N, C-alpha and C positions, 0 to 999 in steps of 0.2 A: 119528265115523269118516267118512272121505272116500268118497263114492259113486263107482262106476266112471265115471259120466259126468263128474263133476268131475275125477277123476284124468286122464281122457283129453282133456277139452276145457275144463277150468277156466281161470281167468285166469292163474294162475301157470304152468300147462302151456303156454298159448298164448305167454306171454312167453318162456319157455325155448325154445319152437319158433322164435320169431323170432331168438333168440340162435344157434340152430343154423343157420338160414338165413344169418345174418351170417357164420358160419364157412364155409359153402359159398361165399358170394360172395368171401371172402378167398382161398379155395382155387383159384378159377378161374384167376387168372394163372399159378399154378404148374402147374395141369393143362395149360394151353395150352403152356407150355414143355415139359412132359413129352410132349405130343402131337408136338411137333417132333422130339423124340428118338426116340420109338418109331414115329412115323408111317411111315417108310420100311419098317419090318419088316412092316407090315400092308397097305400100299398105300393111296394117297390115296382110292381109290374105296370101299374097304371100311372105312376107319378109323372114320368117324362112325357107321356102322351096326353096328359090331362091339363087343359088350360087353367082350370080352377086351381089345381095343385101348384102350378108354376106361379100364378098370381098370388097365391097364399104365401109361397116362399118369398116372393118379392115384397109382400107386405110385412113379413117378419124381418127381412133383411134391412129395410130402410131405417127402422129405429136403431138398429145396430150401427148403421152408417152415421146416424145423427150423433151417437155417443162418441164415436171415434173422431168426429169433426171437432171435438173440443181440444185436440192436440194442437200445439202452437203452430206447427208447420202447415196446417190445413189452409189458412188464409193466404200465405205467400204462394203456395202451390196453385191455389185456385186463381189468384190474381194473375200469375204468370200465364196460365192457360187462357184466361179471358183476354189479356193483352195481345197474345199471339194469334188468337183465332176468332175473336168476337167483334173486332173493329170498335172497341170502346175506348174513348179518350183516356190517355194515361192519367191525366190529372184528376179524373173522377174516381180513381181507384186508390186504395190505401196500400202502403208499403209496410212490410214487416208483420209479425204476429199480432193478433188481436190482444189489446191491453186491458180492456174493460169488459164487464159482464155483458153489456148490451152488444158490444162488438162481437164477442164470442157467440152470443145468441143469433146474431145476424149471419155469422159465418156458418153456424149449424144449419140455419134455414137455407142458405145458398147451397151448401154441400148436399143436403137432402133433396132439394129441388133439382139440382144438376143431375144427381144419380137417378132420381125418379124419372125425369123426362128422358134422360139419356138411355135408361134401361128400356123404356117403352119404344123409343125410336130405333134403338139397336135391334130389339126383337122384330120390329116391323121391317127393318132393313135386311134382316136375315131371311124373313119368311116371304115377304111380298115379291121381290124380284124373281125367285124361281117360280112362284105361282103365276105371276104375270107372263113369264116366258112360256109356261105350260098352256095358258089360255090363248096366247097369240099363235102357238104352233098347233093347237088342237084341230083346226079345220084342215090342216095340211099334212098331218101325220096320223093316219088311221089307227096305228098301233096304240096311240094314246087313249083311244076310246074303247079298247078291249075291256072285257069284264075283269081280266087279270090285273088290271091297274087299279081296280077299285073305284073307277069313275062312276058317278051317278048315271042312271039311265037316260036322263034328259040331255046328256052330253051328245047323244046321237041325233037329237032333234035338229032339223034344218035351221030353225030360228036361232037356236043357241050357237050353231056353228058360224052363223053370220055375226052374232053379237060378241062371241068370246074374245076375238082380238081387240074389240073396242073396250070390253071389260078389263082386259089385261093392261091396255095402255092407261085406262082411267085409274086402275089401282096403283100404277107407278106415279101418276100425277098426284093421286091422293097422298102417297108416301112423301113425295117431294113437298107438297103443301103442308103436311103435318110437321115435317122437319123444318121448313121455313118458319112456320108459326112458333114452334118450340124454340128454335134458335133465336128468333126475334124476341120472344118473351124473356129468355135468359139474358140477352144483351140489354134489354130495357131494365131488368131488375138488378143487374150487376152493380151499377152505381149506388143503388139503395142498400144492397146487402153487403157489398164489398168496398163501399166508399169509406173515406176517412171520417173518423169520429172527431169531436172537438179535441180529445187527447192526441189523436194522430196529427191534427193540424197544428197543435201547439208544439209537438215534437218536431214536425217538419219546419216550423218557424224558428225553433231553437237551432236546428241544424243549419238553416240558411243564415241565421244571425252569426253563428260561429264561423261559417265559411266566409261571410262578409268581413268579420273582424280580422280573419287571417289575411284576406286580400288587402284590407285597408292597412294592416300592419306592414305587409310587404311593400305596398305603394309608398308608405311613409319612409321605410328604411331605404328603398331605392332612391327616392327623391333626396333624402338627406345625405346619404353616403356618396352615391354616384353624382348627384347634382353638384354637391360641394366640390368633389374632386375635379369635375370637368371645369367648373368656374375657376378653381385655383390653378389648374394646369394651364388653362387658356391665358390667364393673367401672367403666370410665371413665364410662359413661352413668349408672350408679347413683350414683357419687360426685358427678357434676355435678348430678343431680336433688336430692341432699340439701342442697347449698349454693347452689342456684339463686337464692334470695332475698337472701343476704347476702354472697356472694363471687363476683361476676360475672367477675372476672379468672380465677379457677380454672376457672369454667365455660368461658370462652373457650379456655383451655389444653386442657381435656378434649376439647372439640369439635374443636380442631385436631389433637389426638392421635388421635381417632376417625377423622377424615378421612385423616390420614397412614397410620394402620394399615390402613384398608379399601383405600386406593389401592394400598398396597404389597402387600397380600394378593391383590388382583386380579392384579397382575403375577406373584406367586409361583404363583397358581393356574394362570395361563396357562403358566408354565414347567412345572408338574407335568403338566398335560394334554398338553404337548408330548411327553411320553414315549410317549403313545398315538397320536400322529398324525405323519405324515411332513411335514417342513418342508424348505425349501431353495429354491434358485433355480429358477424355471420352474414351480413348483407353484402359485403364487398364494397360498400360505399366509402368514399373518402371522407374522413371526419372534417367538419366545417370549422373555420376559424372562430374563436370566441368573439362575441360582440364587444366593441370598445366601451370603456367606462370613463366617467369623469375623473375618478381617482387615479387611474393608471395611464390614461392616454391624453389628458388635457395638454401637457407640455408639448407633445409631438404635434397635436393639432395647431397650437399657437405657432410653433416653429414653421410648419408648412405654410400656414396662412401668411406669416410675415415674409416668407420667401417670395410670395406673389406680389409684394409691394405694398400690402396693407399694413398700416401702422396700428398695432394693437397694444393697448396699455391694460394689463390684467392685474386685478387685485383679488387674491384668493384667500379664503379663510385658512388660517394656519393648520387647523385640524385636518382639513382636506388634503393638505400637502404632506402631512406626516403620518396620518393614520388612514391606511387604505380601507379600513372597515368602518370609517366614520359614517358612511352612507349605506343604506340598504342597497343591494345589487340592482334591484329594479329602478330605484331612483337614480342611481349612478349611471345606468345605461341611458335612461331617458334624458337626464340632464346633459349628458355628452352630446346627444343628438340635437338638443335644443341650442346649446352653445354653437355647435357646428352649423346649424341653420342660420343662426344670428350672424355669424361671420360670413357665411355664404351670401346672405342677402346684402351685406355691406360690400362684398366683392362684386356682386352683380350690378348693384344699383348706384354705387358710389363712383367718384371720379378718381383721378390719379393722386389727389391730395387727401383722400379719405383716411380718417383715423377712427378707431373704435376704442371706447373705454368699456372694459368688461369687469364686472364685480360679481363675485360668487361668494356667498357667505351662508352660514347656518344661523337662522334667527329663531331662537327658541326651538320649537318643534317643526320648523319649516326650513327648507333650502330655498334661498332666493338667488335668482340669476337676473342681472340687469346689464343691458348692452345699450350703449349710446353712440351714435355717429352723426356728424353734420349732414343735413340734407344737401343733395347735390345742387351746385350753383345753376346748372343747366337742366331744365326738365327733361330734355332729350336723352340725358345720360342714362335714365332708367331703362331705355330700350337698347342701349349699346352693349349690354352684357347678355350672355346666353342664359336661357332657363328662366325660372321664376313663375309665380302664379299660384303655387300651392303651399309654399313654405310656412306662412303664418297660420294657415289652417292646420297644417301638420303639428306645429308647435302647440296650438290650442288643443288639438286632439290628445297629444301626449300628456299635457298638463291635466286635462279633464279626466283621462283614464286613471290618473293617480290621485284624483280628488283635489287637484290644485287649480290654480287660475293662471291666465296669461292675458296680458294687456299690451298692445303695441299701437304706435301712432306718432305723428309729429307733435313735438312740444318745444316751443320757444326756439325754432330754427334747427332742432335736432330730431332725429328719429330715435325713439326710446322703446325698448322692449323690457317689460317687467314680468317675470315668471316666479310663481311661488308654488313649491311642491312640498307636500306633507312628508314628514319623516317617521311619524308614528307607525308602528308595525301594523296596527289594526286597519288603518286606512290603506296602507300600501298593499297588505295581503289581500284585502277585499278586491283590489283591481288586478291581481295577477291572473 
């Protein structure tokens, strides 16, 4: 349970007190404008000495503050101050300018409340400590009781000299209590007045969804490019080691394939990481390598895969081999990754006699990719290759994002993958 001393003078209370003083400082320009308005009613000589005149100026200034609270930067500024000083959970406060009429109205209410309470507490903080020090020192400094100081006559009374230090300390406690209550009130009202509206929650959800989409895309790209490269390099190195003594020509081809695979994978990795960093003119960033496509990079993929010992029989639609613009760029990129993952799965989970039959064709308005390979004779073979576990999910995600379908599973002693991707611009553009 919080002790009274902590409640009045604890760290959280002191920070909220600073927040109130900040509100008072923000209120000063509006109070000065209000003093110009009400000053002639009280006279220049009596205005600054009149409590009524000052309260009237304050009453005129607050509506002016409410009007200026309609500016877009008011809510971000207020939220930043609350987060820094009021010990309010971050998730209960909204980010960015108010977007709706109700949000702007609540921001106006908060700004006016902050400046109103802050102005009162700031005034008390300026006036009460000197007065309290005067009361505490009154019994011990006779000069403070002289008529020249304007002190009331009862200040010389014995009973008052005994009570004045107590009254001074109580006034300081009252100031601390008022500041604690006002700070606590603002902290409790902040989530209601500065909290997210349904529009803010929707915008935050959209930002999280976009961030998650980027992360998922990065995960898919890393899995497909780096995972395939590691599987291929592992098998190429293993095959070269087995024939090192009696087939140097094959070893040279395998080493060349390893070099080609790793060099290309470094470029693809650079392209994938480019999703997470800004590039462009004037930034000094190194431009990323273009993402591989089915039309331009299929032959190289098949050559590197075959160098790892996997027998691949590929049938490709003639239009894809002769016309690089036969496929929309998005479809061509995703289809390349799908073929790469299909071959990578065969490398990981097949045995030394594995062969893959690959068929790529345009069927009306769709691109079809079919890959078949025999199921391994030994169930343990599936665990003898590195990687695995997310490839089929990545293929399904890529197909679904383009409005297509993917189906994979054992059929009559073979593992078969069927993917269909739409080619029509309307469906593809909708997924970009």
